[in-house]
C-alpha angles and dihedrals in degrees: 000000000000091000088054094048090049091049090047093050092047090051089046093048089048092049095050097047113133115256121210114230118234114272095242095049095103091050093047091048094050091046091052095046091048092051091050090050091048094048091049091051091048088050092051093044089053091050119106123225093213093062092062092083088082112066092208086071093057097081100078096045091045091049090046091051095048096044094043092045090052093045094049092047089051093047091051092050093044092053095044091050091049090054093044092050089057091065110031113194117250100193144016092272087049089053090051091048092046089052090052093048088047091055091045088050092050090049093049095045092048092049090048095051094044096037090063092065 
């Protein structure tokens, strides 16, 4: 019974060992989110207002709005977290400053993404 428990613990420890992500994961994720945001914006730009009278035409713009909004939000958060990780806070005052910088980063990235369109 103890041997089985030890074996189980070893298997569990091996299965739950931390795995390091690839080095270029953040860049790939950022590129993918940026392309989704741009494709959604292009879809919305190509959309004709006169076609909205028919509810059957609402699916594509709605999907583009949801996908683009989610990708843009994730992109803003990803960039802000990347900047915040570069300067970790060391005290309570540092946490306050970091929170302020994070909010400023979120605002700057949001303006940058929305200002292009």
